[in-house]
N, C-alpha and C positions, 0 to 999 in steps of 0.2 A: 505493498499499498505505498501508495507515494506520501510527500509532509504537507501537501494540498488537500489530500483524500483524510487527511488527519486533521489539521485541521475546520476543516470543515463539520466531520461530523464533532468536533472537540463544541464549534460554535452553535451547534445545532442540539447539542448535548443540554447548552449551558445557553439558548436562546435573550432567556429575562434580561440574565446579565450583561449577556453579550450587545442588546439596542439600548440598557441603558448606561454601561458604558461608553457604546459608540455616540450616542446623544449627547452628553456628557462635553463629546468631545465633537461634536457639530456646533454646538453653542459657544465653547471656551474659540474654534479655529474661525466660526460668525464673529463673533464678538472680536475678533484681534484685527480678522482682516479692513473690519467695519472700523474701526477706528480709527486702525492708518489709512485709511482711502478719505473717510471726512476730513482729516485733519488736513492730509495732504489736498486735495479738491480744493476746503473750503479755501485755501491757505490760499491757493495760486489764485483760482478763480474768482476771490473777491479781492487780492493786488493787478490781479491785472484788468479789470472793469471799470474804466474811467470817461462811460459815454462816448469817447471820442476828444475829449477836454486835455487841456493838460495843466490846469490849473482852477483855485475859486479864491472870487474872494466879496468877504463878507465883511460882520463888522470885526471889532476888536475881541476878541479871543481865542479858543482853541483852535488850532487847525483841523484836527481829528475830526469834529463836532461840525465845524463845513464841511470838512467831505460826507460826513454822514448825512448832514443835510441835505444838501442841493446833491450830489451824487448817489445818493445809495435811499434817499423817501423813508431816514428813521430816524434822525436827531430834531429837536428845534431847530429853529434860527437863534443864535447866539445874541440876537442882535437887526436893525434895518439900520440900510446905507441909505444917502438922497442920492436919488433920481443924474446929478450933477457928476457923483463919482460914476457912476455907469455910464455918462458919460463921457468924463475923462479917459477913462480904463479904458474904451471904445475908439478912442482918436491915437491914441499912441499908434506908433505907425511897427511898434513889438509883436502887436495884437493883430489878429487873424481874423477872429470873429469871438465876440464879446455878448452871450446870452442872459437875460435879465429877468428873476424866476422872482414870483414871493409865492409866499403860502399862508396859512394860518388858516384854513377850512379843510374840513372831510367829506365824505359820504361815504356813510354804514362801514366810516373805521379807513375807510381808504381817501388815500389826502390828493387833494386837491391843489392840484399847482399854477398858477400863470405864470405866463412866458409869451414868446412870440411867434410868429410862424417861421421866422427863420429857425428853428430847430429843428425844426422837417426837411427844409429845403436849402441847407446850404452845412449843412452835421456832421459827416459818417460816424454814424456809431462805433463800428467798425472801418474796417479799411472797405472802401466799394460799398457798403453796404449802410441806408440811410432809411430812418421811422420811418416808413410810408402805409396812408391808411391799407387793410390789408377790405376795407366795407367804405365805403362814403365816404367823407374827406376832412380834408384838415378844418378847423374851425376860422372865420372872418374877426378880426382883429375887430373889437367892440363890439361886438351881437353876442348874446346868451346861449354861445354857442359852445360843445364837447367834445372833445375826441380823447379817446377812452384807450389806454393799457387792456393788451387781450387779457391780461391776467386779471386783471380789473372786471371787463366786461360780464367774463365767464365766471368770473364770482358771484358781483353783482346782478349778473341773465338781465347788461342791460345789449341790446342793440341799435342799427340806428333808427329813430324813427322816437326812441323813447325817452319821457321829462325826469328829472327829479328838482331836490331843492338840497343844496348844501349848507351845511351842521358846520357852524362854528366850532375854531379851535380844530387839534391835529384827534384829539381824543373822541368818538360818536359820543354823544351824549345826547337827548330825545327834546331835550327840552331846550335846546342850543339852535334849533333850525331857521334858517335865511328865509325873508318871504322869497327871495328871485327865484324863475325856476330857468333851469334850462334845458338843449333838448341835446341830444346826441347826435350827433352829425358825422362822426366815423368812431371806427376802431382796428386800430394800431394792428402792424401784421407783427407776431412775438419777436424779442429782440432777447430774449433768453436774460436780461438782464432790469434792474430795479425799475428802468420805467416800463415794463409792460403793468406794473400798479397800481400805476398813476392817471388822474383822470385830468385832461388840460383841458388850459379854458385861456383865454384870451386872457396878458398882464392887466388890463382896467379891468378886467373880471372880479380882481383880488380887493384891487387896492380898495374898487368903490362899494366893494360888498355890505348892503348894509349891517350896520350894526360893528363898520371898522372907525376907528378915529378918523376924524376928517382933514385932521392935521398933518398925517403919516398918505394920501390919501396917493401922493405919488415915491412913497419909501419903497424899494426893492429888498427883500431879503437876502439875494447876495447873485454875485454871477459868474457862471460858466464861460471857461477862459478857456482860448482856444491861440494857441502859439505859434508867431513863424518859423523860431526858431526855438531847440533848447537853448541857448547865449540868454535867450527875453525872458526866462523864468527868475533867473539869477538877476538881471538887472534889477524885474521889476518886485524881487524879495523883498532886494537891497530898498528901494522908494520905501513900499511899505511897511515893510518887516521891520526894519533897522533904522529907515529916518523916520519912518512914521508913529506914528505912535492910538492913528482912529481906525485905523482899516486895520487885516489882518488878508495876508494873502498863503491859498495852503497849496505848494508848490513840492515837490512832485505828486503828485495823488495815489499813484503806486508805493514809494515810498515810507506817505503817512502810515496808509490803510496796512503795512510791511511790518510796521513800527504798532498798531495793535497787535496784531498775532505775536510779536515777542511778549509784549507785556500781561497776554495772555498763556503766553509757553507751560501755565506750570500746572494749566487746567491738561491741554494736552497726556502733558507724561500724566497727572492721576489716571487719567483715561486709562493707559500704556498698562500700566500700575495696576491697576483692575482686571483689567486683558490678562496682562503675566500669569497673575495670580487665578485668574479660571483657569488657562493651558494649564498651569501647573498641578490644580486640582481633580483634574480630566486628567491629565497624565500622570497623578497616583489613584487612580480610580481605577485604571487600566490595573496596575500592582497589586494594589488587595483585590480585585477581581478576580485574577489568576490566580493568583498567592492562595489566596481560600478558597480556592477547588484543591489544591496540589493535597491537599487528604484524600480525597472520594475518589482520583487519579491516580494514588500511587500503585494499585491494582492494575489499572488497564497500561499505565509505564510498563513494572514485572513485567509482565503479559509479554508487551511488546519490543522487550527485552530478551526474555526465553527464547521470543520466535527468530531473532538473529538483531533484533535491530539495536546498531554503536550505541552510547555515550551520546554522543554528537547532535544523532538523529533524532534522541530525545529533547535534548539542548533545541536543537533548532527550530525542533517542531513548539514548541514553547515563543521563540524569542517569533518567529511567522504569524504567531495565532495573535499576540499582542500591538501586532506591525499591522494586521487583515483589519483590527477589531476601529482601527487607527485610520486608515487609509478609508472602512466604511465611513466612519464619522467623520473627515473629510470629505467624500461626496457628499453628505447632507449638509455640509457645513457654508456650504454655497448657495445652496436655496436659504440656509439661516441668512446670510451674508447679503443676499437681494433684499429679503423682508427688509431688514435694515436697514440699510443703504434706503430704500425704497422711502424710506416713510420718513425717515432723514431724509430725505430729496423733497420730500413733501414738505416739510412742516417750515426747512428751510425758504425754498420757496415764495411760502404762504409766508413769510414773518418778513420777507426781505427782497427778494426776485429776483436772488442769485438761483441758477439752476444747475445742482450736480449731474452728472453724467454713473449710475451706480454700473454700467457699464463696461465702464473704462476699463485700461486697463494699467494693472500698477505691480511692481514688484510683490506684494504684497501676497500676494493670489499664487505666486511659486516658493517662497520660502516661509510662509508659515504654513502650507499643506505637509514641506518637504520634513518642515522643523518638528511641528506633533510626531509627523509616522516616526521620528528619528528618536525624536523623547520618546514615545510608547516604545520602539525598542530599546531601547534601556531600560524604559519600566520594568522590560520583561526578562531582563538578565538574571534579579534574582527569584522567581520563580524558577526561572529557565534553569538556576545551578541548586537548587534541590531538587526540581525532576532530574538533570544528571546525577546526583547522589542516591538515586533512589535505589535502595537493597532488594533486588533480586529474591531472593529465600526467603525474607523476614514476610516479605509482602507479598508470595502463593501461596500462603501457609491457608488449608483452607479455610475459611469465613465459619463457627458453628452457631 
């Protein structure tokens, strides 16, 4: 009888413990792969998303807050800046495009952002790709019209021709509904970016919304900046951040987001430690499961030895058994990984608009299974050594 047939026979005889151990390995492997892929993809995706811009100009405050507010539409604005500040920036030779934004309202929790139509006609959110409507058109300035990001339209179940009334503030409160009614004139194609979660309306719509302070009717929340050359960023940073004391230029956007992930790197390490501990426990379960079955299998091993099987054959059988259990577990681990990643991707997209790809290749999908299987084989050494030392004569004594 071959080693593989011996292993299959043992796995069938101990089916319950085999499946419990394999599932623990699957959970550990799936968690381990998910932690690494979420960590890596999140860092890469967040630092690469710029919306087609190089910098953000806003009120004096945190650069990170400016980027999160203007690019990711997550934070509140650190303050307003005057319309003249926007005009001065747009007139600088170093600036290719300057897009003003005004925030302060929402509809059922989805942020309403006032801007100009140049955002859709002049800006490439990715090389060769602009924000274009999949249905309808872009709003007309001065009208109570809205063009929705694809994700916002999907979640709000709004389509071209529907109407809605905004709510004051960035957090939905049923008591803060505005009187104005906006009509949906377009839904944008998916960009797989935070822009998909936004309801876009004319800049004047936010500035002149009923209930807003008329003294700041021309103020804006931030300016998205596209520079002509990388050197221009250094010049503007010196002008606004070092020489000035009233405004802040957040540049470059990717570096600022990378700093955020550096600050929360400890959380990634905690998740990694948890994943490793789960993997260690799962590996230990293989050792315990096989070791605890040694007493009832001593007679089987003695019979094999009496039939001519070498000690090495018995030893290899146990190692192969633990390896097969781990391989079975890691095969199931990929299903668990997809379930965890799909859930995490849905949550991250719903909260930030950033899209993760559960099917994207990552080296952890190779080294995690190989590592778990190798660890399981190593865990099988202890029970294998016990089987190796099985005494033939004493274990063939008839059982009375």
